[in-house]
Backbone as numpy.savetxt, mean C-alpha at the origin, in Angstrom:
# Nx Ny Nz CAx CAy CAz Cx Cy Cz
-5.32 -13.65 17.43 -6.41 -12.77 17.08 -6.99 -13.25 15.74
-8.29 -13.36 15.67 -8.94 -13.81 14.44 -9.05 -12.65 13.45
-9.30 -13.01 12.19 -9.47 -11.98 11.16 -10.61 -11.05 11.50
-11.72 -11.59 11.99 -12.86 -10.73 12.32 -12.52 -9.76 13.44
-11.74 -10.20 14.42 -11.31 -9.30 15.50 -10.39 -8.21 14.97
-9.47 -8.61 14.10 -8.55 -7.65 13.51 -9.30 -6.62 12.68
-10.22 -7.09 11.84 -10.99 -6.17 11.01 -11.82 -5.21 11.86
-12.37 -5.70 12.94 -13.15 -4.84 13.84 -12.27 -3.75 14.44
-11.05 -4.10 14.82 -10.13 -3.10 15.37 -9.68 -2.12 14.30
-9.45 -2.60 13.08 -9.05 -1.71 11.99 -10.13 -0.69 11.68
-11.38 -1.09 11.77 -12.49 -0.17 11.51 -12.52 0.98 12.51
-11.98 0.78 13.68 -12.00 1.81 14.71 -10.87 2.84 14.55
-9.92 2.57 13.66 -8.80 3.49 13.48 -9.24 4.77 12.79
-8.46 5.81 13.01 -8.71 7.07 12.29 -8.32 6.90 10.84
-8.74 7.82 10.01 -8.40 7.79 8.59 -6.88 7.77 8.40
-6.17 8.62 9.12 -4.71 8.68 9.00 -4.06 7.36 9.40
-4.57 6.76 10.46 -4.02 5.47 10.91 -4.28 4.38 9.88
-5.45 4.42 9.24 -5.75 3.44 8.20 -4.78 3.57 7.02
-4.45 4.80 6.65 -3.49 5.00 5.57 -2.11 4.51 5.96
-1.74 4.67 7.22 -0.45 4.15 7.68 -0.43 2.63 7.59
-1.53 2.00 7.92 -1.63 0.54 7.82 -1.51 0.11 6.36
-2.20 0.83 5.47 -2.12 0.51 4.03 -0.68 0.63 3.55
-0.02 1.70 3.95 1.36 1.92 3.53 2.26 0.79 4.05
2.07 0.43 5.30 2.86 -0.65 5.89 2.63 -1.97 5.15
1.37 -2.32 4.92 1.06 -3.58 4.25 1.57 -3.59 2.81
1.47 -2.47 2.14 1.98 -2.38 0.77 3.48 -2.62 0.75
4.20 -2.01 1.68 5.65 -2.19 1.75 5.99 -3.65 2.08
5.24 -4.26 2.98 5.48 -5.65 3.33 5.24 -6.58 2.14
4.15 -6.36 1.44 3.85 -7.20 0.26 4.91 -7.01 -0.82
5.33 -5.78 -1.04 6.37 -5.52 -2.05 7.66 -6.22 -1.66
8.02 -6.16 -0.39 9.24 -6.82 0.08 9.15 -8.33 -0.14
8.01 -8.91 0.16 7.82 -10.35 -0.03 7.91 -10.73 -1.50
7.50 -9.84 -2.39 7.54 -10.10 -3.82 8.89 -9.73 -4.43
9.78 -9.16 -3.63 11.08 -8.76 -4.13 11.03 -7.50 -4.97
10.04 -6.67 -4.71 9.87 -5.44 -5.46 10.46 -4.28 -4.66
11.30 -3.51 -5.33 11.87 -2.33 -4.69 10.94 -1.16 -4.96
10.39 -0.58 -3.88 9.51 0.56 -4.06 10.22 1.82 -3.60
9.94 2.89 -4.29 10.61 4.15 -3.98 9.65 5.29 -3.85
10.07 6.44 -4.30 9.28 7.66 -4.15 7.95 7.59 -4.87
7.88 6.82 -5.97 6.63 6.74 -6.71 5.51 6.24 -5.81
5.79 5.21 -5.04 4.77 4.65 -4.16 4.43 5.63 -3.06
5.43 6.31 -2.52 5.16 7.30 -1.48 4.25 8.40 -2.01
4.47 8.82 -3.25 3.62 9.84 -3.84 2.20 9.33 -4.05
2.07 8.10 -4.49 0.74 7.52 -4.69 0.03 7.38 -3.35
0.75 6.89 -2.33 0.15 6.74 -1.02 -0.32 8.09 -0.48
0.47 9.13 -0.71 0.08 10.46 -0.27 -1.18 10.91 -0.98
-1.31 10.58 -2.26 -2.47 11.00 -3.03 -3.73 10.25 -2.63
-3.60 9.16 -1.88 -4.77 8.43 -1.41 -5.69 9.32 -0.59
-5.11 10.30 0.06 -5.91 11.20 0.89 -6.87 12.03 0.04
-6.54 12.25 -1.21 -7.35 13.14 -2.04 -7.89 12.50 -3.31
-7.50 11.28 -3.63 -7.88 10.70 -4.91 -8.44 9.31 -4.74
-9.61 9.08 -5.29 -10.20 7.74 -5.26 -9.48 6.80 -6.21
-8.80 7.32 -7.22 -8.11 6.49 -8.19 -6.71 6.11 -7.78
-6.25 6.58 -6.65 -4.88 6.33 -6.24 -4.61 4.85 -5.97
-5.57 4.15 -5.41 -5.37 2.73 -5.14 -5.16 1.97 -6.44
-5.92 2.34 -7.46 -5.75 1.69 -8.76 -4.38 2.03 -9.34
-3.94 3.27 -9.19 -2.61 3.67 -9.66 -1.54 2.86 -8.94
-1.70 2.66 -7.65 -0.73 1.91 -6.87 -0.65 0.47 -7.37
-1.79 -0.16 -7.60 -1.80 -1.53 -8.07 -1.15 -1.63 -9.45
-1.42 -0.67 -10.33 -0.81 -0.67 -11.65 0.71 -0.54 -11.53
1.16 0.34 -10.64 2.59 0.52 -10.44 3.23 -0.76 -9.94
2.61 -1.40 -8.95 3.18 -2.63 -8.39 3.20 -3.75 -9.43
2.16 -3.83 -10.26 2.14 -4.84 -11.30 3.24 -4.58 -12.33
3.45 -3.33 -12.68 4.51 -2.96 -13.61 5.88 -3.30 -13.02
6.06 -2.98 -11.76 7.33 -3.27 -11.09 7.59 -4.77 -11.04
6.53 -5.54 -10.84 6.70 -6.99 -10.77 7.12 -7.54 -12.13
6.58 -6.97 -13.20 6.92 -7.43 -14.54 8.29 -6.93 -15.00
8.66 -5.73 -14.56 9.91 -5.10 -14.99 10.65 -4.54 -13.77
11.16 -5.40 -12.90 11.84 -4.91 -11.69 13.04 -4.06 -12.04
13.22 -3.02 -11.24 14.36 -2.11 -11.45 15.28 -2.12 -10.25
15.37 -3.30 -9.61 16.24 -3.42 -8.44 17.68 -3.12 -8.82
18.32 -2.34 -7.98 19.73 -1.97 -8.25 20.64 -2.80 -7.39
């Protein structure tokens, strides 16, 4: 499947399904970067439904985690 086909299919998803995709991709990217994400990310993802600034908060959190990992 090409990127354009994938993007066309993503555009057809409901708002809730799009947020699930964002959450999935965020978790996948964090895993690839070796970042342990916890409740903070879940809270930010939940706030995406009501806040335009949530995506920026999520990126700031991920950047902070990358600089100062708290893996146990």
